[in-house]
PDB file with one MODEL, atoms N, CA, C and O in Angstrom:
MODEL        1
ATOM      1  N   MET A   1     -20.268  10.934  79.074  1.00  0.00           N
ATOM      2  CA  MET A   1     -19.481  11.662  78.095  1.00  0.00           C
ATOM      3  C   MET A   1     -18.717  10.686  77.186  1.00  0.00           C
ATOM      4  O   MET A   1     -18.633  10.880  75.973  1.00  0.00           O
ATOM      5  N   LEU A   2     -18.171   9.647  77.798  1.00  0.00           N
ATOM      6  CA  LEU A   2     -17.421   8.660  77.016  1.00  0.00           C
ATOM      7  C   LEU A   2     -18.347   7.947  76.026  1.00  0.00           C
ATOM      8  O   LEU A   2     -17.956   7.688  74.888  1.00  0.00           O
ATOM      9  N   ASN A   3     -19.558   7.633  76.451  1.00  0.00           N
ATOM     10  CA  ASN A   3     -20.519   6.981  75.578  1.00  0.00           C
ATOM     11  C   ASN A   3     -20.858   7.874  74.391  1.00  0.00           C
ATOM     12  O   ASN A   3     -20.993   7.391  73.267  1.00  0.00           O
ATOM     13  N   LEU A   4     -20.997   9.167  74.636  1.00  0.00           N
ATOM     14  CA  LEU A   4     -21.291  10.111  73.565  1.00  0.00           C
ATOM     15  C   LEU A   4     -20.156  10.150  72.549  1.00  0.00           C
ATOM     16  O   LEU A   4     -20.406  10.204  71.345  1.00  0.00           O
ATOM     17  N   ASN A   5     -18.910  10.122  73.023  1.00  0.00           N
ATOM     18  CA  ASN A   5     -17.764  10.111  72.115  1.00  0.00           C
ATOM     19  C   ASN A   5     -17.730   8.849  71.267  1.00  0.00           C
ATOM     20  O   ASN A   5     -17.387   8.908  70.087  1.00  0.00           O
ATOM     21  N   GLU A   6     -18.081   7.709  71.854  1.00  0.00           N
ATOM     22  CA  GLU A   6     -18.111   6.457  71.098  1.00  0.00           C
ATOM     23  C   GLU A   6     -19.204   6.501  70.035  1.00  0.00           C
ATOM     24  O   GLU A   6     -18.997   6.042  68.912  1.00  0.00           O
ATOM     25  N   GLN A   7     -20.357   7.047  70.380  1.00  0.00           N
ATOM     26  CA  GLN A   7     -21.444   7.170  69.413  1.00  0.00           C
ATOM     27  C   GLN A   7     -21.050   8.108  68.273  1.00  0.00           C
ATOM     28  O   GLN A   7     -21.359   7.847  67.111  1.00  0.00           O
ATOM     29  N   PHE A   8     -20.377   9.188  68.610  1.00  0.00           N
ATOM     30  CA  PHE A   8     -19.919  10.133  67.588  1.00  0.00           C
ATOM     31  C   PHE A   8     -18.924   9.464  66.653  1.00  0.00           C
ATOM     32  O   PHE A   8     -19.010   9.623  65.435  1.00  0.00           O
ATOM     33  N   ALA A   9     -17.980   8.717  67.215  1.00  0.00           N
ATOM     34  CA  ALA A   9     -16.982   8.019  66.394  1.00  0.00           C
ATOM     35  C   ALA A   9     -17.658   6.995  65.484  1.00  0.00           C
ATOM     36  O   ALA A   9     -17.283   6.860  64.320  1.00  0.00           O
ATOM     37  N   ASP A  10     -18.646   6.276  66.004  1.00  0.00           N
ATOM     38  CA  ASP A  10     -19.390   5.318  65.182  1.00  0.00           C
ATOM     39  C   ASP A  10     -20.104   6.026  64.039  1.00  0.00           C
ATOM     40  O   ASP A  10     -20.090   5.557  62.901  1.00  0.00           O
ATOM     41  N   ALA A  11     -20.725   7.154  64.349  1.00  0.00           N
ATOM     42  CA  ALA A  11     -21.444   7.910  63.326  1.00  0.00           C
ATOM     43  C   ALA A  11     -20.495   8.408  62.252  1.00  0.00           C
ATOM     44  O   ALA A  11     -20.836   8.374  61.070  1.00  0.00           O
ATOM     45  N   ILE A  12     -19.325   8.864  62.631  1.00  0.00           N
ATOM     46  CA  ILE A  12     -18.327   9.343  61.666  1.00  0.00           C
ATOM     47  C   ILE A  12     -17.872   8.205  60.762  1.00  0.00           C
ATOM     48  O   ILE A  12     -17.731   8.393  59.553  1.00  0.00           O
ATOM     49  N   ARG A  13     -17.641   7.019  61.340  1.00  0.00           N
ATOM     50  CA  ARG A  13     -17.232   5.860  60.524  1.00  0.00           C
ATOM     51  C   ARG A  13     -18.298   5.509  59.492  1.00  0.00           C
ATOM     52  O   ARG A  13     -17.978   5.223  58.338  1.00  0.00           O
ATOM     53  N   VAL A  14     -19.552   5.531  59.901  1.00  0.00           N
ATOM     54  CA  VAL A  14     -20.649   5.216  58.979  1.00  0.00           C
ATOM     55  C   VAL A  14     -20.726   6.276  57.886  1.00  0.00           C
ATOM     56  O   VAL A  14     -20.872   5.938  56.712  1.00  0.00           O
ATOM     57  N   LEU A  15     -20.631   7.541  58.251  1.00  0.00           N
ATOM     58  CA  LEU A  15     -20.681   8.614  57.255  1.00  0.00           C
ATOM     59  C   LEU A  15     -19.533   8.518  56.263  1.00  0.00           C
ATOM     60  O   LEU A  15     -19.725   8.756  55.071  1.00  0.00           O
ATOM     61  N   GLN A  16     -18.343   8.174  56.738  1.00  0.00           N
ATOM     62  CA  GLN A  16     -17.203   8.018  55.844  1.00  0.00           C
ATOM     63  C   GLN A  16     -17.422   6.847  54.886  1.00  0.00           C
ATOM     64  O   GLN A  16     -17.102   6.944  53.702  1.00  0.00           O
ATOM     65  N   ALA A  17     -17.961   5.752  55.394  1.00  0.00           N
ATOM     66  CA  ALA A  17     -18.235   4.600  54.538  1.00  0.00           C
ATOM     67  C   ALA A  17     -19.316   4.930  53.514  1.00  0.00           C
ATOM     68  O   ALA A  17     -19.228   4.506  52.362  1.00  0.00           O
ATOM     69  N   LEU A  18     -20.337   5.685  53.927  1.00  0.00           N
ATOM     70  CA  LEU A  18     -21.377   6.104  52.990  1.00  0.00           C
ATOM     71  C   LEU A  18     -20.816   7.016  51.907  1.00  0.00           C
ATOM     72  O   LEU A  18     -21.196   6.910  50.741  1.00  0.00           O
ATOM     73  N   GLU A  19     -19.920   7.902  52.290  1.00  0.00           N
ATOM     74  CA  GLU A  19     -19.305   8.800  51.303  1.00  0.00           C
ATOM     75  C   GLU A  19     -18.486   8.007  50.291  1.00  0.00           C
ATOM     76  O   GLU A  19     -18.548   8.268  49.090  1.00  0.00           O
ATOM     77  N   THR A  20     -17.726   7.047  50.779  1.00  0.00           N
ATOM     78  CA  THR A  20     -16.927   6.206  49.891  1.00  0.00           C
ATOM     79  C   THR A  20     -17.826   5.464  48.909  1.00  0.00           C
ATOM     80  O   THR A  20     -17.544   5.419  47.712  1.00  0.00           O
ATOM     81  N   THR A  21     -18.904   4.883  49.419  1.00  0.00           N
ATOM     82  CA  THR A  21     -19.834   4.151  48.568  1.00  0.00           C
ATOM     83  C   THR A  21     -20.467   5.068  47.535  1.00  0.00           C
ATOM     84  O   THR A  21     -20.611   4.693  46.372  1.00  0.00           O
ATOM     85  N   TYR A  22     -20.842   6.260  47.954  1.00  0.00           N
ATOM     86  CA  TYR A  22     -21.457   7.233  47.049  1.00  0.00           C
ATOM     87  C   TYR A  22     -20.510   7.568  45.895  1.00  0.00           C
ATOM     88  O   TYR A  22     -20.941   7.668  44.746  1.00  0.00           O
ATOM     89  N   HIS A  23     -19.238   7.739  46.195  1.00  0.00           N
ATOM     90  CA  HIS A  23     -18.260   8.081  45.149  1.00  0.00           C
ATOM     91  C   HIS A  23     -17.949   6.896  44.228  1.00  0.00           C
ATOM     92  O   HIS A  23     -17.460   7.088  43.114  1.00  0.00           O
ATOM     93  N   LEU A  24     -18.226   5.691  44.681  1.00  0.00           N
ATOM     94  CA  LEU A  24     -17.974   4.510  43.856  1.00  0.00           C
ATOM     95  C   LEU A  24     -19.125   4.202  42.897  1.00  0.00           C
ATOM     96  O   LEU A  24     -18.957   3.407  41.972  1.00  0.00           O
ATOM     97  N   LEU A  25     -20.274   4.811  43.100  1.00  0.00           N
ATOM     98  CA  LEU A  25     -21.424   4.533  42.239  1.00  0.00           C
ATOM     99  C   LEU A  25     -21.200   4.906  40.768  1.00  0.00           C
ATOM    100  O   LEU A  25     -21.454   4.066  39.905  1.00  0.00           O
ATOM    101  N   PRO A  26     -20.739   6.114  40.439  1.00  0.00           N
ATOM    102  CA  PRO A  26     -20.555   6.443  39.014  1.00  0.00           C
ATOM    103  C   PRO A  26     -19.590   5.512  38.272  1.00  0.00           C
ATOM    104  O   PRO A  26     -19.905   5.077  37.165  1.00  0.00           O
ATOM    105  N   PRO A  27     -18.414   5.192  38.853  1.00  0.00           N
ATOM    106  CA  PRO A  27     -17.535   4.258  38.122  1.00  0.00           C
ATOM    107  C   PRO A  27     -18.164   2.873  37.957  1.00  0.00           C
ATOM    108  O   PRO A  27     -17.970   2.219  36.932  1.00  0.00           O
ATOM    109  N   ALA A  28     -18.909   2.433  38.957  1.00  0.00           N
ATOM    110  CA  ALA A  28     -19.556   1.127  38.851  1.00  0.00           C
ATOM    111  C   ALA A  28     -20.603   1.137  37.745  1.00  0.00           C
ATOM    112  O   ALA A  28     -20.700   0.183  36.973  1.00  0.00           O
ATOM    113  N   HIS A  29     -21.380   2.198  37.664  1.00  0.00           N
ATOM    114  CA  HIS A  29     -22.373   2.297  36.598  1.00  0.00           C
ATOM    115  C   HIS A  29     -21.700   2.370  35.227  1.00  0.00           C
ATOM    116  O   HIS A  29     -22.191   1.784  34.262  1.00  0.00           O
ATOM    117  N   ALA A  30     -20.592   3.079  35.141  1.00  0.00           N
ATOM    118  CA  ALA A  30     -19.857   3.154  33.874  1.00  0.00           C
ATOM    119  C   ALA A  30     -19.333   1.774  33.476  1.00  0.00           C
ATOM    120  O   ALA A  30     -19.384   1.398  32.305  1.00  0.00           O
ATOM    121  N   ASP A  31     -18.830   1.023  34.457  1.00  0.00           N
ATOM    122  CA  ASP A  31     -18.350  -0.331  34.174  1.00  0.00           C
ATOM    123  C   ASP A  31     -19.481  -1.217  33.663  1.00  0.00           C
ATOM    124  O   ASP A  31     -19.286  -2.006  32.739  1.00  0.00           O
ATOM    125  N   LEU A  32     -20.662  -1.089  34.263  1.00  0.00           N
ATOM    126  CA  LEU A  32     -21.802  -1.883  33.806  1.00  0.00           C
ATOM    127  C   LEU A  32     -22.181  -1.536  32.368  1.00  0.00           C
ATOM    128  O   LEU A  32     -22.486  -2.420  31.567  1.00  0.00           O
ATOM    129  N   ALA A  33     -22.160  -0.256  32.052  1.00  0.00           N
ATOM    130  CA  ALA A  33     -22.479   0.171  30.678  1.00  0.00           C
ATOM    131  C   ALA A  33     -21.454  -0.391  29.687  1.00  0.00           C
ATOM    132  O   ALA A  33     -21.822  -0.842  28.602  1.00  0.00           O
ATOM    133  N   LYS A  34     -20.168  -0.363  30.058  1.00  0.00           N
ATOM    134  CA  LYS A  34     -19.122  -0.899  29.180  1.00  0.00           C
ATOM    135  C   LYS A  34     -19.254  -2.414  29.042  1.00  0.00           C
ATOM    136  O   LYS A  34     -19.008  -2.967  27.970  1.00  0.00           O
ATOM    137  N   ALA A  35     -19.643  -3.081  30.125  1.00  0.00           N
ATOM    138  CA  ALA A  35     -19.776  -4.542  30.091  1.00  0.00           C
ATOM    139  C   ALA A  35     -20.910  -4.984  29.171  1.00  0.00           C
ATOM    140  O   ALA A  35     -20.869  -6.081  28.614  1.00  0.00           O
ATOM    141  N   ILE A  36     -21.914  -4.137  29.014  1.00  0.00           N
ATOM    142  CA  ILE A  36     -23.003  -4.471  28.086  1.00  0.00           C
ATOM    143  C   ILE A  36     -22.466  -4.530  26.659  1.00  0.00           C
ATOM    144  O   ILE A  36     -22.842  -5.400  25.874  1.00  0.00           O
ATOM    145  N   GLU A  37     -21.584  -3.592  26.338  1.00  0.00           N
ATOM    146  CA  GLU A  37     -21.010  -3.549  24.992  1.00  0.00           C
ATOM    147  C   GLU A  37     -19.894  -4.569  24.804  1.00  0.00           C
ATOM    148  O   GLU A  37     -19.728  -5.126  23.718  1.00  0.00           O
ATOM    149  N   HIS A  38     -19.137  -4.808  25.859  1.00  0.00           N
ATOM    150  CA  HIS A  38     -17.981  -5.717  25.806  1.00  0.00           C
ATOM    151  C   HIS A  38     -18.093  -6.696  26.980  1.00  0.00           C
ATOM    152  O   HIS A  38     -17.621  -6.385  28.073  1.00  0.00           O
ATOM    153  N   PRO A  39     -18.697  -7.855  26.786  1.00  0.00           N
ATOM    154  CA  PRO A  39     -18.954  -8.787  27.887  1.00  0.00           C
ATOM    155  C   PRO A  39     -17.713  -9.224  28.674  1.00  0.00           C
ATOM    156  O   PRO A  39     -17.840  -9.642  29.825  1.00  0.00           O
ATOM    157  N   LYS A  40     -16.551  -9.140  28.096  1.00  0.00           N
ATOM    158  CA  LYS A  40     -15.342  -9.562  28.805  1.00  0.00           C
ATOM    159  C   LYS A  40     -14.681  -8.406  29.558  1.00  0.00           C
ATOM    160  O   LYS A  40     -13.569  -8.554  30.066  1.00  0.00           O
ATOM    161  N   PHE A  41     -15.345  -7.276  29.631  1.00  0.00           N
ATOM    162  CA  PHE A  41     -14.802  -6.096  30.303  1.00  0.00           C
ATOM    163  C   PHE A  41     -14.636  -6.361  31.799  1.00  0.00           C
ATOM    164  O   PHE A  41     -15.518  -6.934  32.439  1.00  0.00           O
ATOM    165  N   ASP A  42     -13.501  -5.938  32.344  1.00  0.00           N
ATOM    166  CA  ASP A  42     -13.225  -6.088  33.778  1.00  0.00           C
ATOM    167  C   ASP A  42     -14.039  -5.054  34.554  1.00  0.00           C
ATOM    168  O   ASP A  42     -13.894  -3.850  34.339  1.00  0.00           O
ATOM    169  N   MET A  43     -14.883  -5.524  35.441  1.00  0.00           N
ATOM    170  CA  MET A  43     -15.763  -4.624  36.188  1.00  0.00           C
ATOM    171  C   MET A  43     -15.203  -4.338  37.578  1.00  0.00           C
ATOM    172  O   MET A  43     -15.827  -4.668  38.587  1.00  0.00           O
ATOM    173  N   ASP A  44     -14.040  -3.730  37.623  1.00  0.00           N
ATOM    174  CA  ASP A  44     -13.390  -3.408  38.891  1.00  0.00           C
ATOM    175  C   ASP A  44     -14.227  -2.442  39.712  1.00  0.00           C
ATOM    176  O   ASP A  44     -14.292  -2.571  40.934  1.00  0.00           O
ATOM    177  N   GLY A  45     -14.866  -1.480  39.068  1.00  0.00           N
ATOM    178  CA  GLY A  45     -15.694  -0.516  39.781  1.00  0.00           C
ATOM    179  C   GLY A  45     -16.854  -1.176  40.515  1.00  0.00           C
ATOM    180  O   GLY A  45     -17.214  -0.768  41.620  1.00  0.00           O
ATOM    181  N   VAL A  46     -17.431  -2.193  39.897  1.00  0.00           N
ATOM    182  CA  VAL A  46     -18.531  -2.913  40.526  1.00  0.00           C
ATOM    183  C   VAL A  46     -18.013  -3.686  41.741  1.00  0.00           C
ATOM    184  O   VAL A  46     -18.668  -3.730  42.782  1.00  0.00           O
ATOM    185  N   GLN A  47     -16.842  -4.291  41.601  1.00  0.00           N
ATOM    186  CA  GLN A  47     -16.254  -5.019  42.724  1.00  0.00           C
ATOM    187  C   GLN A  47     -15.946  -4.091  43.896  1.00  0.00           C
ATOM    188  O   GLN A  47     -16.159  -4.454  45.053  1.00  0.00           O
ATOM    189  N   GLN A  48     -15.448  -2.899  43.598  1.00  0.00           N
ATOM    190  CA  GLN A  48     -15.162  -1.930  44.662  1.00  0.00           C
ATOM    191  C   GLN A  48     -16.454  -1.493  45.349  1.00  0.00           C
ATOM    192  O   GLN A  48     -16.497  -1.367  46.573  1.00  0.00           O
ATOM    193  N   LEU A  49     -17.493  -1.264  44.569  1.00  0.00           N
ATOM    194  CA  LEU A  49     -18.783  -0.882  45.138  1.00  0.00           C
ATOM    195  C   LEU A  49     -19.321  -1.998  46.028  1.00  0.00           C
ATOM    196  O   LEU A  49     -19.841  -1.731  47.112  1.00  0.00           O
ATOM    197  N   TYR A  50     -19.202  -3.227  45.585  1.00  0.00           N
ATOM    198  CA  TYR A  50     -19.661  -4.368  46.381  1.00  0.00           C
ATOM    199  C   TYR A  50     -18.898  -4.447  47.701  1.00  0.00           C
ATOM    200  O   TYR A  50     -19.498  -4.664  48.754  1.00  0.00           O
ATOM    201  N   SER A  51     -17.584  -4.274  47.650  1.00  0.00           N
ATOM    202  CA  SER A  51     -16.776  -4.318  48.868  1.00  0.00           C
ATOM    203  C   SER A  51     -17.174  -3.208  49.832  1.00  0.00           C
ATOM    204  O   SER A  51     -17.250  -3.418  51.043  1.00  0.00           O
ATOM    205  N   SER A  52     -17.423  -2.042  49.286  1.00  0.00           N
ATOM    206  CA  SER A  52     -17.837  -0.921  50.120  1.00  0.00           C
ATOM    207  C   SER A  52     -19.205  -1.189  50.750  1.00  0.00           C
ATOM    208  O   SER A  52     -19.425  -0.855  51.914  1.00  0.00           O
ATOM    209  N   ALA A  53     -20.110  -1.780  50.002  1.00  0.00           N
ATOM    210  CA  ALA A  53     -21.432  -2.107  50.530  1.00  0.00           C
ATOM    211  C   ALA A  53     -21.336  -3.156  51.643  1.00  0.00           C
ATOM    212  O   ALA A  53     -22.064  -3.077  52.633  1.00  0.00           O
ATOM    213  N   LYS A  54     -20.454  -4.122  51.484  1.00  0.00           N
ATOM    214  CA  LYS A  54     -20.253  -5.133  52.528  1.00  0.00           C
ATOM    215  C   LYS A  54     -19.706  -4.477  53.797  1.00  0.00           C
ATOM    216  O   LYS A  54     -20.090  -4.850  54.905  1.00  0.00           O
ATOM    217  N   GLN A  55     -18.813  -3.505  53.636  1.00  0.00           N
ATOM    218  CA  GLN A  55     -18.269  -2.793  54.797  1.00  0.00           C
ATOM    219  C   GLN A  55     -19.387  -2.017  55.504  1.00  0.00           C
ATOM    220  O   GLN A  55     -19.454  -2.000  56.733  1.00  0.00           O
ATOM    221  N   LEU A  56     -20.253  -1.384  54.729  1.00  0.00           N
ATOM    222  CA  LEU A  56     -21.393  -0.674  55.316  1.00  0.00           C
ATOM    223  C   LEU A  56     -22.304  -1.632  56.078  1.00  0.00           C
ATOM    224  O   LEU A  56     -22.787  -1.308  57.163  1.00  0.00           O
ATOM    225  N   GLU A  57     -22.532  -2.796  55.513  1.00  0.00           N
ATOM    226  CA  GLU A  57     -23.359  -3.797  56.183  1.00  0.00           C
ATOM    227  C   GLU A  57     -22.739  -4.199  57.515  1.00  0.00           C
ATOM    228  O   GLU A  57     -23.438  -4.318  58.522  1.00  0.00           O
ATOM    229  N   GLN A  58     -21.435  -4.405  57.516  1.00  0.00           N
ATOM    230  CA  GLN A  58     -20.734  -4.792  58.736  1.00  0.00           C
ATOM    231  C   GLN A  58     -20.822  -3.682  59.785  1.00  0.00           C
ATOM    232  O   GLN A  58     -21.064  -3.956  60.961  1.00  0.00           O
ATOM    233  N   LEU A  59     -20.628  -2.434  59.363  1.00  0.00           N
ATOM    234  CA  LEU A  59     -20.747  -1.323  60.304  1.00  0.00           C
ATOM    235  C   LEU A  59     -22.150  -1.239  60.876  1.00  0.00           C
ATOM    236  O   LEU A  59     -22.324  -1.001  62.072  1.00  0.00           O
ATOM    237  N   GLY A  60     -23.149  -1.432  60.032  1.00  0.00           N
ATOM    238  CA  GLY A  60     -24.534  -1.403  60.501  1.00  0.00           C
ATOM    239  C   GLY A  60     -24.812  -2.499  61.518  1.00  0.00           C
ATOM    240  O   GLY A  60     -25.483  -2.268  62.524  1.00  0.00           O
ATOM    241  N   ASN A  61     -24.292  -3.696  61.253  1.00  0.00           N
ATOM    242  CA  ASN A  61     -24.480  -4.804  62.195  1.00  0.00           C
ATOM    243  C   ASN A  61     -23.785  -4.522  63.524  1.00  0.00           C
ATOM    244  O   ASN A  61     -24.323  -4.843  64.584  1.00  0.00           O
ATOM    245  N   GLU A  62     -22.600  -3.928  63.474  1.00  0.00           N
ATOM    246  CA  GLU A  62     -21.886  -3.582  64.711  1.00  0.00           C
ATOM    247  C   GLU A  62     -22.651  -2.548  65.508  1.00  0.00           C
ATOM    248  O   GLU A  62     -22.707  -2.626  66.735  1.00  0.00           O
ATOM    249  N   LEU A  63     -23.240  -1.583  64.827  1.00  0.00           N
ATOM    250  CA  LEU A  63     -24.018  -0.558  65.520  1.00  0.00           C
ATOM    251  C   LEU A  63     -25.267  -1.161  66.155  1.00  0.00           C
ATOM    252  O   LEU A  63     -25.636  -0.775  67.264  1.00  0.00           O
ATOM    253  N   LYS A  64     -25.916  -2.084  65.485  1.00  0.00           N
ATOM    254  CA  LYS A  64     -27.099  -2.735  66.050  1.00  0.00           C
ATOM    255  C   LYS A  64     -26.746  -3.489  67.323  1.00  0.00           C
ATOM    256  O   LYS A  64     -27.503  -3.474  68.293  1.00  0.00           O
ATOM    257  N   LYS A  65     -25.589  -4.148  67.315  1.00  0.00           N
ATOM    258  CA  LYS A  65     -25.159  -4.909  68.487  1.00  0.00           C
ATOM    259  C   LYS A  65     -24.854  -3.997  69.663  1.00  0.00           C
ATOM    260  O   LYS A  65     -25.097  -4.367  70.812  1.00  0.00           O
ATOM    261  N   SER A  66     -24.325  -2.810  69.394  1.00  0.00           N
ATOM    262  CA  SER A  66     -23.916  -1.914  70.479  1.00  0.00           C
ATOM    263  C   SER A  66     -25.089  -1.147  71.089  1.00  0.00           C
ATOM    264  O   SER A  66     -24.939  -0.530  72.144  1.00  0.00           O
ATOM    265  N   GLU A  67     -26.248  -1.179  70.442  1.00  0.00           N
ATOM    266  CA  GLU A  67     -27.400  -0.431  70.972  1.00  0.00           C
ATOM    267  C   GLU A  67     -28.045  -1.138  72.108  1.00  0.00           C
ATOM    268  O   GLU A  67     -29.025  -0.645  72.666  1.00  0.00           O
TER     269      GLU A  67
ENDMDL
END
C-alpha cells in the first residue's frame, strides 16, 4: 500500500510539471516571434520553458532510478 502511495505521488508530481510546461509553451512561442522582429528582446518565456523542461527531465530520471 505504501509503495502504491509513493507511485501515485510521483505520478502527480510529473503531471503537475507537465501541466506547468504546457502552460509555458504559448508565452515562449510569443517571445520567439517577438525576438525575430526585435533581436534584443528579452526571452523570459523561453527561459521559463527551459527551466520547466529541465525539471521534467530530473523527475523522469528520478522515476527511472526508483523502478
